[in-house]
Biopython code that builds the backbone (N, CA, C, O; Angstrom):
import numpy as np
from Bio.PDB.StructureBuilder import StructureBuilder

atoms = [
    (1, "MET", "N", (2.806, -7.910, -36.611)),
    (1, "MET", "CA", (2.081, -7.326, -35.502)),
    (1, "MET", "C", (1.992, -5.819, -35.741)),
    (1, "MET", "O", (3.015, -5.179, -35.988)),
    (2, "SER", "N", (0.825, -5.255, -35.673)),
    (2, "SER", "CA", (0.637, -3.818, -35.907)),
    (2, "SER", "C", (1.090, -3.019, -34.691)),
    (2, "SER", "O", (1.260, -3.563, -33.600)),
    (3, "SER", "N", (1.283, -1.701, -34.903)),
    (3, "SER", "CA", (1.736, -0.844, -33.802)),
    (3, "SER", "C", (0.695, -0.776, -32.691)),
    (3, "SER", "O", (1.058, -0.619, -31.525)),
    (4, "LYS", "N", (-0.591, -0.890, -33.022)),
    (4, "LYS", "CA", (-1.631, -0.856, -31.997)),
    (4, "LYS", "C", (-1.511, -2.055, -31.064)),
    (4, "LYS", "O", (-1.740, -1.930, -29.861)),
    (5, "GLU", "N", (-1.160, -3.195, -31.599)),
    (5, "GLU", "CA", (-1.038, -4.393, -30.790)),
    (5, "GLU", "C", (0.204, -4.354, -29.909)),
    (5, "GLU", "O", (0.262, -5.067, -28.908)),
    (6, "ARG", "N", (1.198, -3.541, -30.252)),
    (6, "ARG", "CA", (2.453, -3.504, -29.514)),
    (6, "ARG", "C", (2.487, -2.412, -28.453)),
    (6, "ARG", "O", (3.476, -2.298, -27.729)),
    (7, "ARG", "N", (1.468, -1.632, -28.346)),
    (7, "ARG", "CA", (1.509, -0.532, -27.386)),
    (7, "ARG", "C", (1.256, -1.027, -25.974)),
    (7, "ARG", "O", (0.678, -2.095, -25.771)),
    (8, "VAL", "N", (1.687, -0.253, -25.016)),
    (8, "VAL", "CA", (1.462, -0.554, -23.610)),
    (8, "VAL", "C", (0.038, -0.157, -23.246)),
    (8, "VAL", "O", (-0.415, 0.925, -23.622)),
    (9, "HIS", "N", (-0.655, -0.993, -22.539)),
    (9, "HIS", "CA", (-2.011, -0.709, -22.090)),
    (9, "HIS", "C", (-1.945, -0.211, -20.650)),
    (9, "HIS", "O", (-1.205, -0.759, -19.832)),
    (10, "ALA", "N", (-2.713, 0.819, -20.346)),
    (10, "ALA", "CA", (-2.710, 1.401, -19.002)),
    (10, "ALA", "C", (-4.122, 1.401, -18.431)),
    (10, "ALA", "O", (-5.069, 1.855, -19.073)),
    (11, "PHE", "N", (-4.244, 0.885, -17.216)),
    (11, "PHE", "CA", (-5.514, 0.843, -16.499)),
    (11, "PHE", "C", (-5.301, 1.434, -15.104)),
    (11, "PHE", "O", (-4.194, 1.396, -14.568)),
    (12, "VAL", "N", (-6.357, 1.973, -14.532)),
    (12, "VAL", "CA", (-6.335, 2.437, -13.154)),
    (12, "VAL", "C", (-7.416, 1.682, -12.406)),
    (12, "VAL", "O", (-8.560, 1.597, -12.853)),
    (13, "ARG", "N", (-7.039, 1.139, -11.267)),
    (13, "ARG", "CA", (-8.029, 0.498, -10.403)),
    (13, "ARG", "C", (-8.176, 1.355, -9.151)),
    (13, "ARG", "O", (-7.201, 1.623, -8.450)),
    (14, "VAL", "N", (-9.382, 1.771, -8.886)),
    (14, "VAL", "CA", (-9.676, 2.492, -7.661)),
    (14, "VAL", "C", (-10.368, 1.495, -6.750)),
    (14, "VAL", "O", (-11.499, 1.078, -7.002)),
    (15, "LYS", "N", (-9.677, 1.123, -5.698)),
    (15, "LYS", "CA", (-10.191, 0.087, -4.807)),
    (15, "LYS", "C", (-11.439, 0.571, -4.069)),
    (15, "LYS", "O", (-11.565, 1.757, -3.764)),
    (16, "PRO", "N", (-12.336, -0.326, -3.791)),
    (16, "PRO", "CA", (-13.558, 0.027, -3.058)),
    (16, "PRO", "C", (-13.236, 0.611, -1.687)),
    (16, "PRO", "O", (-12.387, 0.093, -0.961)),
    (17, "THR", "N", (-13.919, 1.686, -1.348)),
    (17, "THR", "CA", (-13.725, 2.319, -0.050)),
    (17, "THR", "C", (-14.991, 3.051, 0.356)),
    (17, "THR", "O", (-15.733, 3.544, -0.493)),
    (18, "ALA", "N", (-15.229, 3.120, 1.629)),
    (18, "ALA", "CA", (-16.396, 3.855, 2.132)),
    (18, "ALA", "C", (-16.130, 5.351, 2.154)),
    (18, "ALA", "O", (-17.069, 6.144, 2.219)),
    (19, "ASN", "N", (-14.871, 5.747, 2.102)),
    (19, "ASN", "CA", (-14.501, 7.161, 2.185)),
    (19, "ASN", "C", (-13.949, 7.682, 0.860)),
    (19, "ASN", "O", (-12.916, 8.352, 0.850)),
    (20, "PHE", "N", (-14.608, 7.391, -0.245)),
    (20, "PHE", "CA", (-14.113, 7.802, -1.557)),
    (20, "PHE", "C", (-14.154, 9.330, -1.692)),
    (20, "PHE", "O", (-15.193, 9.936, -1.431)),
    (21, "PRO", "N", (-13.052, 9.957, -2.092)),
    (21, "PRO", "CA", (-13.000, 11.425, -2.216)),
    (21, "PRO", "C", (-13.659, 11.917, -3.508)),
    (21, "PRO", "O", (-12.965, 12.266, -4.462)),
    (22, "GLN", "N", (-14.984, 11.945, -3.543)),
    (22, "GLN", "CA", (-15.725, 12.289, -4.754)),
    (22, "GLN", "C", (-15.436, 13.702, -5.247)),
    (22, "GLN", "O", (-15.551, 13.970, -6.443)),
    (23, "ASP", "N", (-15.062, 14.613, -4.345)),
    (23, "ASP", "CA", (-14.771, 15.979, -4.762)),
    (23, "ASP", "C", (-13.369, 16.105, -5.354)),
    (23, "ASP", "O", (-13.030, 17.157, -5.897)),
    (24, "MET", "N", (-12.547, 15.056, -5.261)),
    (24, "MET", "CA", (-11.176, 15.117, -5.757)),
    (24, "MET", "C", (-10.922, 14.262, -6.998)),
    (24, "MET", "O", (-9.995, 14.544, -7.757)),
    (25, "ILE", "N", (-11.717, 13.239, -7.213)),
    (25, "ILE", "CA", (-11.497, 12.320, -8.336)),
    (25, "ILE", "C", (-12.768, 12.211, -9.159)),
    (25, "ILE", "O", (-13.836, 11.900, -8.632)),
    (26, "LYS", "N", (-12.647, 12.469, -10.453)),
    (26, "LYS", "CA", (-13.785, 12.372, -11.381)),
    (26, "LYS", "C", (-13.388, 11.451, -12.532)),
    (26, "LYS", "O", (-12.247, 11.466, -12.993)),
    (27, "TYR", "N", (-14.344, 10.656, -12.982)),
    (27, "TYR", "CA", (-14.131, 9.746, -14.108)),
    (27, "TYR", "C", (-14.798, 10.300, -15.349)),
    (27, "TYR", "O", (-15.840, 10.951, -15.268)),
    (28, "GLY", "N", (-14.188, 10.036, -16.513)),
    (28, "GLY", "CA", (-14.801, 10.424, -17.768)),
    (28, "GLY", "C", (-16.012, 9.551, -18.048)),
    (28, "GLY", "O", (-16.111, 8.449, -17.508)),
    (29, "PRO", "N", (-16.938, 10.020, -18.882)),
    (29, "PRO", "CA", (-18.156, 9.251, -19.167)),
    (29, "PRO", "C", (-17.884, 7.917, -19.874)),
    (29, "PRO", "O", (-18.710, 7.007, -19.817)),
    (30, "ASP", "N", (-16.735, 7.800, -20.536)),
    (30, "ASP", "CA", (-16.406, 6.568, -21.244)),
    (30, "ASP", "C", (-15.590, 5.587, -20.399)),
    (30, "ASP", "O", (-15.182, 4.537, -20.894)),
    (31, "ASN", "N", (-15.346, 5.926, -19.112)),
    (31, "ASN", "CA", (-14.504, 5.121, -18.217)),
    (31, "ASN", "C", (-13.109, 4.885, -18.782)),
    (31, "ASN", "O", (-12.506, 3.834, -18.564)),
    (32, "LYS", "N", (-12.599, 5.896, -19.522)),
    (32, "LYS", "CA", (-11.250, 5.807, -20.066)),
    (32, "LYS", "C", (-10.427, 7.041, -19.742)),
    (32, "LYS", "O", (-9.380, 7.272, -20.346)),
    (33, "SER", "N", (-10.896, 7.825, -18.799)),
    (33, "SER", "CA", (-10.122, 8.979, -18.352)),
    (33, "SER", "C", (-10.427, 9.245, -16.883)),
    (33, "SER", "O", (-11.480, 8.870, -16.368)),
    (34, "ILE", "N", (-9.484, 9.895, -16.231)),
    (34, "ILE", "CA", (-9.633, 10.225, -14.824)),
    (34, "ILE", "C", (-9.023, 11.606, -14.595)),
    (34, "ILE", "O", (-7.942, 11.908, -15.099)),
    (35, "ASP", "N", (-9.721, 12.430, -13.837)),
    (35, "ASP", "CA", (-9.253, 13.763, -13.470)),
    (35, "ASP", "C", (-9.094, 13.799, -11.958)),
    (35, "ASP", "O", (-9.973, 13.355, -11.218)),
    (36, "ILE", "N", (-7.968, 14.330, -11.509)),
    (36, "ILE", "CA", (-7.681, 14.412, -10.079)),
    (36, "ILE", "C", (-7.432, 15.871, -9.724)),
    (36, "ILE", "O", (-6.683, 16.572, -10.405)),
    (37, "TYR", "N", (-8.063, 16.311, -8.660)),
    (37, "TYR", "CA", (-7.924, 17.684, -8.189)),
    (37, "TYR", "C", (-7.557, 17.664, -6.703)),
    (37, "TYR", "O", (-8.243, 17.045, -5.890)),
    (38, "ILE", "N", (-6.481, 18.342, -6.371)),
    (38, "ILE", "CA", (-6.047, 18.480, -4.990)),
    (38, "ILE", "C", (-6.254, 19.939, -4.585)),
    (38, "ILE", "O", (-5.808, 20.845, -5.290)),
    (39, "ARG", "N", (-6.913, 20.169, -3.477)),
    (39, "ARG", "CA", (-7.153, 21.540, -3.026)),
    (39, "ARG", "C", (-5.849, 22.261, -2.737)),
    (39, "ARG", "O", (-4.914, 21.688, -2.178)),
    (40, "ARG", "N", (-5.803, 23.519, -3.125)),
    (40, "ARG", "CA", (-4.624, 24.346, -2.881)),
    (40, "ARG", "C", (-4.484, 24.605, -1.385)),
    (40, "ARG", "O", (-5.471, 24.872, -0.698)),
    (41, "ASP", "N", (-3.259, 24.524, -0.888)),
    (41, "ASP", "CA", (-2.983, 24.749, 0.532)),
    (41, "ASP", "C", (-2.950, 26.256, 0.795)),
    (41, "ASP", "O", (-2.010, 26.934, 0.381)),
    (42, "VAL", "N", (-3.963, 26.781, 1.477)),
    (42, "VAL", "CA", (-4.061, 28.223, 1.724)),
    (42, "VAL", "C", (-2.976, 28.703, 2.689)),
    (42, "VAL", "O", (-2.690, 29.900, 2.732)),
    (43, "LYS", "N", (-2.375, 27.820, 3.449)),
    (43, "LYS", "CA", (-1.314, 28.199, 4.376)),
    (43, "LYS", "C", (-0.045, 28.651, 3.649)),
    (43, "LYS", "O", (0.794, 29.345, 4.224)),
    (44, "LYS", "N", (0.087, 28.254, 2.389)),
    (44, "LYS", "CA", (1.284, 28.594, 1.626)),
    (44, "LYS", "C", (1.188, 29.953, 0.950)),
    (44, "LYS", "O", (2.107, 30.353, 0.234)),
    (45, "GLY", "N", (0.097, 30.661, 1.165)),
    (45, "GLY", "CA", (-0.026, 32.020, 0.657)),
    (45, "GLY", "C", (-0.707, 32.123, -0.687)),
    (45, "GLY", "O", (-1.141, 31.131, -1.272)),
    (46, "VAL", "N", (-0.789, 33.365, -1.165)),
    (46, "VAL", "CA", (-1.477, 33.653, -2.422)),
    (46, "VAL", "C", (-0.694, 33.123, -3.610)),
    (46, "VAL", "O", (-1.274, 32.549, -4.533)),
    (47, "VAL", "N", (0.622, 33.311, -3.593)),
    (47, "VAL", "CA", (1.461, 32.834, -4.696)),
    (47, "VAL", "C", (1.878, 31.404, -4.369)),
    (47, "VAL", "O", (2.796, 31.169, -3.583)),
    (48, "ASN", "N", (1.189, 30.473, -4.982)),
    (48, "ASN", "CA", (1.435, 29.058, -4.744)),
    (48, "ASN", "C", (1.358, 28.376, -6.100)),
    (48, "ASN", "O", (0.266, 28.158, -6.625)),
    (49, "ASN", "N", (2.500, 28.041, -6.664)),
    (49, "ASN", "CA", (2.549, 27.484, -8.018)),
    (49, "ASN", "C", (2.502, 25.956, -8.046)),
    (49, "ASN", "O", (2.806, 25.347, -9.071)),
    (50, "LYS", "N", (2.136, 25.356, -6.963)),
    (50, "LYS", "CA", (2.058, 23.901, -6.902)),
    (50, "LYS", "C", (0.912, 23.401, -7.785)),
    (50, "LYS", "O", (-0.193, 23.943, -7.752)),
    (51, "GLN", "N", (1.189, 22.370, -8.565)),
    (51, "GLN", "CA", (0.167, 21.797, -9.439)),
    (51, "GLN", "C", (-0.945, 21.171, -8.607)),
    (51, "GLN", "O", (-0.684, 20.471, -7.629)),
    (52, "THR", "N", (-2.189, 21.430, -9.007)),
    (52, "THR", "CA", (-3.328, 20.888, -8.262)),
    (52, "THR", "C", (-4.252, 20.039, -9.125)),
    (52, "THR", "O", (-5.162, 19.405, -8.591)),
    (53, "ASP", "N", (-4.052, 20.003, -10.434)),
    (53, "ASP", "CA", (-4.939, 19.267, -11.340)),
    (53, "ASP", "C", (-4.134, 18.325, -12.225)),
    (53, "ASP", "O", (-3.088, 18.693, -12.760)),
    (54, "TRP", "N", (-4.642, 17.105, -12.370)),
    (54, "TRP", "CA", (-4.051, 16.138, -13.276)),
    (54, "TRP", "C", (-5.174, 15.478, -14.061)),
    (54, "TRP", "O", (-6.273, 15.278, -13.544)),
    (55, "SER", "N", (-4.889, 15.141, -15.316)),
    (55, "SER", "CA", (-5.856, 14.452, -16.157)),
    (55, "SER", "C", (-5.121, 13.345, -16.906)),
    (55, "SER", "O", (-4.060, 13.581, -17.484)),
    (56, "PHE", "N", (-5.681, 12.145, -16.896)),
    (56, "PHE", "CA", (-5.054, 10.997, -17.530)),
    (56, "PHE", "C", (-6.041, 10.308, -18.468)),
    (56, "PHE", "O", (-7.204, 10.111, -18.117)),
    (57, "LYS", "N", (-5.574, 9.943, -19.658)),
    (57, "LYS", "CA", (-6.353, 9.138, -20.603)),
    (57, "LYS", "C", (-5.776, 7.727, -20.548)),
    (57, "LYS", "O", (-4.564, 7.532, -20.636)),
    (58, "LEU", "N", (-6.664, 6.750, -20.403)),
    (58, "LEU", "CA", (-6.254, 5.379, -20.162)),
    (58, "LEU", "C", (-7.018, 4.411, -21.052)),
    (58, "LEU", "O", (-7.898, 4.812, -21.814)),
    (59, "ASP", "N", (-6.673, 3.138, -20.945)),
    (59, "ASP", "CA", (-7.437, 2.097, -21.634)),
    (59, "ASP", "C", (-8.654, 1.686, -20.820)),
    (59, "ASP", "O", (-9.577, 1.067, -21.349)),
    (60, "GLY", "N", (-8.659, 2.025, -19.548)),
    (60, "GLY", "CA", (-9.819, 1.703, -18.727)),
    (60, "GLY", "C", (-9.642, 2.166, -17.297)),
    (60, "GLY", "O", (-8.532, 2.181, -16.764)),
    (61, "VAL", "N", (-10.748, 2.543, -16.687)),
    (61, "VAL", "CA", (-10.792, 2.884, -15.272)),
    (61, "VAL", "C", (-11.694, 1.859, -14.602)),
    (61, "VAL", "O", (-12.853, 1.699, -14.983)),
    (62, "LEU", "N", (-11.168, 1.180, -13.625)),
    (62, "LEU", "CA", (-11.903, 0.130, -12.928)),
    (62, "LEU", "C", (-12.222, 0.642, -11.534)),
    (62, "LEU", "O", (-11.394, 0.563, -10.626)),
    (63, "HIS", "N", (-13.431, 1.168, -11.373)),
    (63, "HIS", "CA", (-13.857, 1.757, -10.108)),
    (63, "HIS", "C", (-14.699, 0.756, -9.340)),
    (63, "HIS", "O", (-15.639, 0.181, -9.890)),
    (64, "ASN", "N", (-14.369, 0.544, -8.077)),
    (64, "ASN", "CA", (-15.057, -0.435, -7.235)),
    (64, "ASN", "C", (-15.100, -1.808, -7.897)),
    (64, "ASN", "O", (-16.099, -2.522, -7.810)),
    (65, "ALA", "N", (-14.010, -2.163, -8.554)),
    (65, "ALA", "CA", (-13.941, -3.436, -9.267)),
    (65, "ALA", "C", (-13.380, -4.526, -8.363)),
    (65, "ALA", "O", (-12.458, -4.291, -7.582)),
    (66, "SER", "N", (-13.942, -5.707, -8.481)),
    (66, "SER", "CA", (-13.435, -6.850, -7.719)),
    (66, "SER", "C", (-12.123, -7.331, -8.342)),
    (66, "SER", "O", (-11.792, -6.969, -9.471)),
    (67, "GLN", "N", (-11.388, -8.144, -7.601)),
    (67, "GLN", "CA", (-10.137, -8.689, -8.110)),
    (67, "GLN", "C", (-10.387, -9.536, -9.361)),
    (67, "GLN", "O", (-9.581, -9.522, -10.291)),
    (68, "ASP", "N", (-11.498, -10.270, -9.385)),
    (68, "ASP", "CA", (-11.828, -11.095, -10.545)),
    (68, "ASP", "C", (-12.089, -10.249, -11.786)),
    (68, "ASP", "O", (-11.625, -10.597, -12.872)),
    (69, "SER", "N", (-12.823, -9.141, -11.647)),
    (69, "SER", "CA", (-13.109, -8.312, -12.815)),
    (69, "SER", "C", (-11.857, -7.573, -13.291)),
    (69, "SER", "O", (-11.713, -7.303, -14.483)),
    (70, "VAL", "N", (-10.955, -7.246, -12.369)),
    (70, "VAL", "CA", (-9.670, -6.639, -12.768)),
    (70, "VAL", "C", (-8.862, -7.647, -13.576)),
    (70, "VAL", "O", (-8.302, -7.306, -14.618)),
    (71, "TYR", "N", (-8.800, -8.864, -13.107)),
    (71, "TYR", "CA", (-8.081, -9.917, -13.828)),
    (71, "TYR", "C", (-8.674, -10.125, -15.218)),
    (71, "TYR", "O", (-7.935, -10.233, -16.197)),
    (72, "ASP", "N", (-10.006, -10.181, -15.310)),
    (72, "ASP", "CA", (-10.659, -10.380, -16.609)),
    (72, "ASP", "C", (-10.348, -9.243, -17.579)),
    (72, "ASP", "O", (-10.082, -9.487, -18.756)),
    (73, "ALA", "N", (-10.380, -8.013, -17.096)),
    (73, "ALA", "CA", (-10.170, -6.853, -17.971)),
    (73, "ALA", "C", (-8.713, -6.658, -18.358)),
    (73, "ALA", "O", (-8.421, -6.231, -19.475)),
    (74, "VAL", "N", (-7.796, -6.966, -17.449)),
    (74, "VAL", "CA", (-6.406, -6.585, -17.654)),
    (74, "VAL", "C", (-5.494, -7.758, -18.002)),
    (74, "VAL", "O", (-4.642, -7.622, -18.881)),
    (75, "ALA", "N", (-5.641, -8.877, -17.356)),
    (75, "ALA", "CA", (-4.601, -9.898, -17.444)),
    (75, "ALA", "C", (-4.999, -11.224, -18.077)),
    (75, "ALA", "O", (-4.120, -11.986, -18.481)),
    (76, "ARG", "N", (-6.285, -11.529, -18.179)),
    (76, "ARG", "CA", (-6.684, -12.867, -18.644)),
    (76, "ARG", "C", (-6.037, -13.232, -19.989)),
    (76, "ARG", "O", (-5.426, -14.294, -20.110)),
    (77, "ASP", "N", (-6.168, -12.363, -20.993)),
    (77, "ASP", "CA", (-5.599, -12.664, -22.316)),
    (77, "ASP", "C", (-4.077, -12.759, -22.264)),
    (77, "ASP", "O", (-3.482, -13.632, -22.896)),
    (78, "LEU", "N", (-3.461, -11.874, -21.522)),
    (78, "LEU", "CA", (-2.005, -11.862, -21.405)),
    (78, "LEU", "C", (-1.483, -13.144, -20.767)),
    (78, "LEU", "O", (-0.523, -13.732, -21.264)),
    (79, "VAL", "N", (-2.096, -13.582, -19.683)),
    (79, "VAL", "CA", (-1.677, -14.808, -18.996)),
    (79, "VAL", "C", (-1.918, -16.013, -19.895)),
    (79, "VAL", "O", (-1.069, -16.899, -19.986)),
    (80, "SER", "N", (-3.058, -16.052, -20.553)),
    (80, "SER", "CA", (-3.370, -17.174, -21.443)),
    (80, "SER", "C", (-2.347, -17.276, -22.573)),
    (80, "SER", "O", (-1.877, -18.370, -22.887)),
    (81, "GLN", "N", (-2.005, -16.153, -23.180)),
    (81, "GLN", "CA", (-1.033, -16.170, -24.273)),
    (81, "GLN", "C", (0.359, -16.543, -23.779)),
    (81, "GLN", "O", (1.099, -17.237, -24.476)),
    (82, "ALA", "N", (0.719, -16.090, -22.584)),
    (82, "ALA", "CA", (2.022, -16.459, -22.024)),
    (82, "ALA", "C", (2.090, -17.964, -21.789)),
    (82, "ALA", "O", (3.115, -18.592, -22.057)),
    (83, "LEU", "N", (0.993, -18.545, -21.287)),
    (83, "LEU", "CA", (0.968, -19.987, -21.068)),
    (83, "LEU", "C", (0.994, -20.766, -22.370)),
    (83, "LEU", "O", (1.433, -21.916, -22.401)),
    (84, "ASN", "N", (0.521, -20.140, -23.455)),
    (84, "ASN", "CA", (0.560, -20.778, -24.767)),
    (84, "ASN", "C", (1.877, -20.532, -25.491)),
    (84, "ASN", "O", (2.065, -21.010, -26.610)),
    (85, "GLY", "N", (2.797, -19.788, -24.865)),
    (85, "GLY", "CA", (4.117, -19.587, -25.460)),
    (85, "GLY", "C", (4.235, -18.359, -26.345)),
    (85, "GLY", "O", (5.120, -18.322, -27.200)),
    (86, "TYR", "N", (3.395, -17.366, -26.184)),
    (86, "TYR", "CA", (3.432, -16.169, -27.031)),
    (86, "TYR", "C", (4.183, -15.009, -26.378)),
    (86, "TYR", "O", (3.984, -13.867, -26.793)),
    (87, "ASN", "N", (5.020, -15.238, -25.399)),
    (87, "ASN", "CA", (5.798, -14.199, -24.718)),
    (87, "ASN", "C", (4.950, -13.133, -24.070)),
    (87, "ASN", "O", (5.453, -12.040, -23.810)),
    (88, "GLY", "N", (3.718, -13.390, -23.805)),
    (88, "GLY", "CA", (2.884, -12.441, -23.097)),
    (88, "GLY", "C", (2.482, -11.230, -23.900)),
    (88, "GLY", "O", (2.178, -10.196, -23.305)),
    (89, "ASN", "N", (2.464, -11.294, -25.234)),
    (89, "ASN", "CA", (2.027, -10.161, -26.062)),
    (89, "ASN", "C", (0.538, -10.237, -26.320)),
    (89, "ASN", "O", (-0.013, -11.322, -26.506)),
    (90, "PHE", "N", (-0.128, -9.064, -26.332)),
    (90, "PHE", "CA", (-1.526, -9.038, -26.731)),
    (90, "PHE", "C", (-1.613, -9.288, -28.223)),
    (90, "PHE", "O", (-0.835, -8.710, -28.983)),
    (91, "ASN", "N", (-2.524, -10.121, -28.664)),
    (91, "ASN", "CA", (-2.731, -10.367, -30.104)),
    (91, "ASN", "C", (-4.127, -10.019, -30.491)),
    (91, "ASN", "O", (-4.497, -10.156, -31.657)),
]
sb = StructureBuilder()
sb.init_structure("model")
sb.init_model(0)
sb.init_chain("A")
sb.init_seg("    ")
for serial, (resi, resn, name, xyz) in enumerate(atoms, 1):
    if name == "N":
        sb.init_residue(resn, " ", resi, " ")
    sb.init_atom(name, np.array(xyz, "f"), 0.0, 1.0, " ", f" {name:<3s}", serial, name[0])
structure = sb.get_structure()
């Protein structure tokens, strides 16, 4: 088994919502990265060293995805292999 096959896969699912914070969450054009921005709290003054930006690289971003499409993208192969006796490893 190669090292690529043994790595942990990471996905983010953003559940469907009518109040999506578009000014705070941005997706990469390849749907494999997500940037999050939290507005700085002006009540805490000028010197505020609290982190406000995060960026994550992932295997996939599932935005407004149904439960079925999440299962297909993330778990179908894993569950099938586990049922076939492969200890749940991606092959």
